[in-house]
N, C-alpha and C positions, 0 to 999 in steps of 0.2 A: 076328115076326122076318123080315127080308128074306133072300132067298137071294143078294143082291148085296152084295159086299164092296168098299168103297172104301178105298184106302190114302191116308190123310191124311199129308202130309209137311210139316214146318215149314221155315222159311227157313234153318235151320242143319242140314238133313238132305238136302242137295242132291246125292245120289249115285245115279246111274241103275242101279247094279249091286247094290242092296240086295236081300237075300233077301225082305224084306217085300213087295217088288213082285211076286214071282213068282206068287202065287195071287190077286192083286187084280184085280177086274173093271175098275176105273178108278182114277184118281188125283185127289186134291183138293189144291190149293195155294191158300192164302189170304194175299194180300199185305196185311197189316194195317198201317195208317199211324199209328194213334193214338199209339203210343209216341213217334214222332218229332215229334209236335205238342207234347208236354209238355216236352221239354228240347232244348237246342241241341246236337245231335250233330254230330260232324265230318262235313263234306260228303262226304269220301271214304268214310267208313264207310257212310253211307246209299246212296251210289252203288254201292258194292261189293255190299251185301246185296240191294238191289232189282234191280240188273243181273244178279247171279248167279241170282236166282230166275227172272227172265224168260228168261234163256238156258237154264236147266234145264227150264222149261216147254217150250221149243221142242225141246230135245234129246229129252225124253220122247215128244213127239208124233212126232218123226222115227223113234223106235224102235218106234212103233206103239201107244203107250199112249193111252188115252182120258183126256184131262186136262181137268178143270174148273179154271179159273184165275180167282179172284175177287179184286178189289181193293176193299177196304172200310176203314172207320175202325177196326174192331175185329174180333176173331174171331167175336164174337156176331153182328154184322151180316153177316159173311162167311158164317156158317153159315145165317143166315136166307135169304140169296140162294141158297145151294147147295140147301137143302131145298125152297125154292119152285120152283127149276128142276127138281129131281127129281120133285116132285109133279106139275108140268106134264107131264113126260115120261110119267108113269104114269096121267095123267088123274085124279089124286087118289086112286087106288086103292092099297091096300097100305100097309105100314109104310115108314118112311124107311129108307134103306140103313144097313146096319151099317158102321161105320167102324173102321179099325185104324190105330193110331198108335204109332210108337216112342216110348217114354217120354221126355219132354223132360228136359233136364239141369237147368233152372231149378227152384227149390224150389216145390212145390205146383202147378206148371203142369199136370201130367197130370191131377190131380184136378179142377182148375178147368175144363179143357177137357172132361172127361167130363161134368161137370155141365151145361155149355153144350149139349152134344149131347143129353143126356137131357131138358133143358127143351124141346127141339124135337122130341121124340118118337123120337129115334134112340138108338143104342147105340155106345159107344166102347170098344174093346178096346185096352188098353195092353200093348205087348210090349217086350222088352229092346231097348235102343238099340244097334244094331250098330256105331255109330261110336265105340265105345270098345273097348279090349282086354279089359276085365274087367267083370263084372256086379256089381250089389249083393249077389247071393248069394256071389260069390267073395270080396268084401270081408268080409262077415259071417262067412264060414267062417274067414278069416284073423284077423280082429279078435277074434272071440269075445265073449262077455259082452254087456252092454247097450250101447246107443248112447251116445256122449258127450253130456253136458249142460253147457252154459255157464251159470254163475250170473250174477246181477246185477252182480257185481264183475268179470266177464270171465274168472274162473278156471274152467277146465274140470275136471270130475270125473275125466276120463281124457284122456290125450294120445296122439298118434300120431306116429311118426317115419318120415319118408319113406324113409330108408335101409333100414329093416327091410322095409317094403312092397316096395321096389324089388328087393331080393334074392329075396323070395318070388315076385314076378312073373317074374323071370328064371328061377328054378327051374321054375316051372309052365309057362312058354312055351318054354323051351329057347333063348331068344334070347342069343346070345353065350355059350353054354355048351359045355363040352367034357367029356362023360362025367360030368356032375353037378357039375363045377367051373367057375368063371368062366374064360372064355378069358383067357390071360395070367396067371392065378393071383390076380388082384386084382379085387374087385368095382367099385372106384371109382378113377378116375385123375384126380380133380379137381385134385390138387396139380400135375399137369402141364399144366393148362389155365388158368394164371393169369399168362402172360407178356404183355408189351406188345411190339408190333412195333417194329423199329428205324425211325429216321427214313428217310423215303423209300420205305418199303414200301407198295405199293398192292394192295388186295385185288382179286380177280377181279371182273369186271363182273357186276352183278346182272342177272337176266333182266327184261326189260320187255315189255309187251304193249300195242300200240297200241289204244286204245279203238275198237271198231267202232260202226256206226250205232246199234245198240240201246243200247250203253253211253252214247253221246253223248246220245241221246234221254232216257235215264233220268237222266243227270246234269243236263240242262237242266230237267227236271221237278223234281228235288230242289232245285235252286237257286230255282226259282220257288215251289215248294210249301211249303218249310220254312225256318225260321230256323236256320241252322247255325253252327258254330264251326270255326275253322281255315281252311286254304287251300281255297277253293271253285273254284279253277281246275282244269280237266282236264289241264293241261300236266304236272303232277306225278303224275298217276294212272297207275299201271302194274301194278296187281294183276291176277292172272288171275281171270276171272269165269266160266270154263268148266272142266270137268273136263280137257279136252284140254290147255289151257294150264297148268293146275295140275300135270299130269303132266310137261309140258315143264320147268316151273320146278323140280320135284323132280329131274328128270334132270340139269339144269344144276348144281344144288347138289351132287349126289352126285359128279359128274364134276370140278367145279372148285372149289367152295367148301369141301367137306368136308375136304380135306387140310390146310387152314389153320384150320379151324373150332376144333379142339380147343385148340391152343396159344394162340390169340388170342381165344377166345370171351368172355372177361371184359374185354377191352381196350376202352377208349374213345379214339377218335382224332378230333381236330378235323376237321370237314368230311367225315367218313365215317360216315353214319348207319347203314350196314348191315354194314360190315366183311365177314366171311365167314359171316354167319348165313344160315340157309336161307330165311328169309322165307316159310316154308310154313305158319306158324300160322294166318293168315287162311283159307287153303284148307282146312286140317284142321278148323278150328272151324266152317266152313260145310258141311262134308261133301264138298266137291269132291275131297278126298283122304281115303280110308279110312286111319286112323292106323296100320293094319298095313303099309300100302305104304311110307311113309318108313322105318319101322324095318327092314323086310325089305330094302329097297333099300340102306340103309347097311350092314346086316349082309353082304349079298352083295358090296358094294364092298370091305369089309374082307377077306372070303374071297379075293377076286380080286387085291387090290392092297395087302393089309395088311402093315404093318411094326410093329416094337415101339413102345411109347409114346415119343413124341418122336423117332422114327426118321426123320422127314422135316422139313426146314427150309423153311418156306413162302417164305423170301426167295430160294430157288433159282429160283423162277419168279415173280418180282416184276417191278418196273420198269414203265415206261410202256406197253410192248407188251402187258401183261396186261390193261389196261383198268381204270382206277380208277372207283369209284362215288363220286360226290359229290352234294351237294344239288342241283346244277344239272343233273346228268346222268341222274337216275333216270327221268325221263320222256322218253327220247330218241327215242321213236317207232318203235323196232324192233318187228317184227310176228312174229318167229319164235322168241321166247323167248330171244333173245341180247341182250347188253348193248350191242352196236354192230352196224353193218351187216354186218360180217364176223365178228362174234362174238368178236373179240379173238384174240390169238395162241393162248391155251390152248384155245379152243373148237374149233379145227380140228386140234389136236394128236392124233396117233395113240396117244400114250402118256400117258394121264392120270397125274397125280402119285400117289404112294403114299398110302395112308390109314393114318395112325398109329392104334394101338389107342385112345389117349386121345381122338382125335377121334370115332371110331365110338362108343365107350362113352359119351362125354359127350353126344352127340346122342340116343342111345337112352335114356339116363337121363332126359332131359327129357320124352320122350314116354311111355314105359311106366312110368317112375318118377314124375316130378312131375305130369304132366298127369292120369294116372289117380288119383294120390294126392289131389290137391286136389279132384277131382270127388267122390270118396267122402267126404272130410272135410266138404265143403260139404253133402252130403246128410245126413250125421250131425248136423251142428252147427246147421243152420238150424232156425227162423228167428232164434234168438238170436245167431248169428254175425254177421249183418248189422249189429246194433246194439252189438256188443261194444266196450267202451271201458275196458279194464282200468286204463289210466293216467289216465282222466278228462280227456282233452284235448279242448278245445272251441274253439280258435281257428279262424277262417275261413281258408281257403287264401289265401295272399298273391296279389295281382294278377298277379305274374309268371307264375303257372301258366296264366293266361288270355292274357296279352299277350306273354309272353316277354321283357319289358323288365327286365333286371337286368344289372349289371356282373359278376355271378358267371359266369365262363366256362362252368363245367360245367352249371349250371342253365339258363343261356341256351341252350346247345347242345342239351340234352335236351328242353327245352320246344319249342325250334325244330323239332326232328325231329317231335314230335307234331303241332305246328301245321301243318307242311308235308305230312306223309305219314300222320298217324294211327299213327305207329309210333316206337318206340324199343326198343333191344334190352334183354335181361333185366337186365343190370347197371345200365344207366341207369335202368330202372324201379325197381330195388330200392335201389341205393346212391347215387343222386342224387335222383330224384323222390320216392321214399318216405322215404328217409333224412332229407332236409331237412325234409319235412313232419312227420316223427316228432319230431325234436329241436326243431323250431320250436314244436310243440304243436298241430298241426292236428287237427281232428276226423276220426277215421278214416272216418266215413260220408261226409263231404265229399270226402275224397281218393278214396274208392271210386267215388263218382259221377263225379268228374273222369276217372278212368281209364276208366270205362264209356262216357262220352260221347266221349272223345277217341281211343281206340285201335280200329283196324279189326278187330282180333282179339279184342275184349273182349266178354264176356257175363257176366251176373251170377254164374254158377257159376265163372267164371274169376277175375274180379277180387276177389270177396269174400274167399275164403281167402287169396289172394295179397296183397291190399292191407290188409284189416282185420286178419287174423291175423299174416301174416308181416311185411309192411311197416310196420304200425302197432303191432304187438304188442297189439292190442285184446284178445287172448286167447292163452292158452298151449296151445291145443288141438293145434297142429302145430309149435310152435317153443319151445325151452326158454329163449330169450333174445331180446331185441330186436336187430334188425339195424341198430344205430346205430354211426356212426363219425365221427371227425373228418375234417378235410381230408386227412389223411395217406393214407387209402385211395384217394381220388380222385387224389392225386398219384402214387401207386404204379401205378395202373391206367390212367392217361391221360396225355395231353400238355397237358391244359387249364391246369394251374396255371402253366406257364411263360409263358403269354400273358395271365394273369388280373391285373387291377389289385389284387386282394386278395392279401396275402402269406400263403401256406400255412404258412410257418415261424413265424407269429406268432399268438398266441391273443387278446391284448388290445390295446386301443388302436385308434385310427382306422386303417383300412386292413388290419386283421387279417382273415384268412379267416373268414367268418361261421360255417362249419361248426365251427370249433374251440371258440369260447366257447359256442355252442349245445350242443355235445356234452357238455362238462363240466357245464354248467348243467342239462342234461337228466338226467345221472346223479345230480347232487345233489338235484334236485327230486323224483326218483322213487326215492330211496334206500330208502325203507321197503319198496317193492314189489320192487325189483330186487336189492338186496343179498342175496346168498345164492342168487339164481337161477342156474341152470346156466351155467357157464363165464363168470360175471361177476366171479369173485374177483380176477383180475388187475387188471381195470379199477378195482375199488374199493380195491385197494391203492394205486393212483395217486391216487384221490380222497383217501385218508387222508394222502397225502404232501404235500398242499397246505395252506399256512397261511392264516390269516384274511385277511391282506392280499391274497394271490393270489386267494382266493375273492371278495373284494369287487370286484376288477378284472374277474374273469370274469363276475360277475353284472351288473355295470354294462355290459360290452360286449354280453352276451347280450340285455339289455333294449333296448339301442340297436339291435342287429341286428333284433330283432322289431319295433321301432317303424318302422325304415326299410322293412322288408319289408311291413308292413301298409299303409304309405303308398305303396307302389310305387316306392320310391326306393333300393332296395338295390343 
């Protein structure tokens, strides 16, 4: 055993303030490229990951850490280079250094990396991952019993519900709690978070960060080195790649985006890919932000500026002076974390807008509720979760998911956001991109891979429970029913249908909204599995109300929609 301890940090553990660094003699970072050779990832995703790693390397060195930075095709090759360098330093005497690593979130990664280190004569100690609020032991204490198992038919022998977990974490952490009770008297204010903004409302400008020389160099290398998908221009790239800029982005959201986030968080607005969302998920999932920081920042903002649920109308501070975010404006070249050169009217205001409780609670639920929840469900249900396909759906994704070419306004808009920025907000992900694939009959594994390749904040532990379990209902381990809907949901939560050539009011016949016939056909096709499933009774009462003639028209329209989609002509 060596008396020298190396802290090995992965590319999604890029936080210089980690406790695991405190007693380490040096730091190892391996920039492994092989994964990006195998699949066409979004150019912005690769640029973000590799640029953030390189900036992190430089920041650690500036802080006085001894950093070994290896660029290699694989972790194995990177470890070979690291151990060869260490052997040269010691003249070949003594054992290889002991390594310490925060347990990776992806299934089996920790054990595989430990084996790689052992094969090279070293040891790897796995410790709890600090970049989550809760530990596996916390989950097991709450869940009790045996881990969930998913059978060949996709059915889980036990299921978990996010709301129960969320309340438990609130109680344990004290977040938004008042003497043992939830602040405001309610645990969940989701019913106040489903409004659509009025015509003419413009969200506050999003923070943008001008790529520096290192990011530009990294981006040029990505374009030359890899076959990528999506927008490969740096013009639209504005994600923070350093901890400093990630903190600026968080501060900007808490000051300006949070007041409108709650009320409009589920809304979809044409030409507005970001609305009032925080856009912090890429930084959180890279480790640039500790997930405690956004939660505590939002909690403090509510303590200082809080009002009752719905107690602030975001349209009071709207209009052109607030600075709109559009597809053309996301990469406007600002360098100080502001959305325009002067930051917009609200950025310089001395009196930031009030924070309604539904906005604060809604954001916090996404982080300590949903993010923590899916991480643990993923751990419990893998590896079966990745291949779960309870509804036995096997169609390939339509070409529109790759090229964005479809007359469906909602689908075109959502895919366009992913192609341009590697991003779409959570309702677009669930109720447009996943919903359409679900009722179309796409293979859950194919959809999961598409999300993994295309989104800048996507990792296997993130997409698999969200896409396979929730979006595709490949298993019931975390959801009691499929998140399937007709076009009526999109019409209620967006302005897309007004400008769409397809009629959302029609189910059958040429020109009818594709969502409608697909939805009813999906329910009929999967009736044996879904009838009697939680909260599906009302839907099947409508299924029972349709006669044979209506079903014949629905099946004919659904078949035609699938044919057009498969041919790239929808």
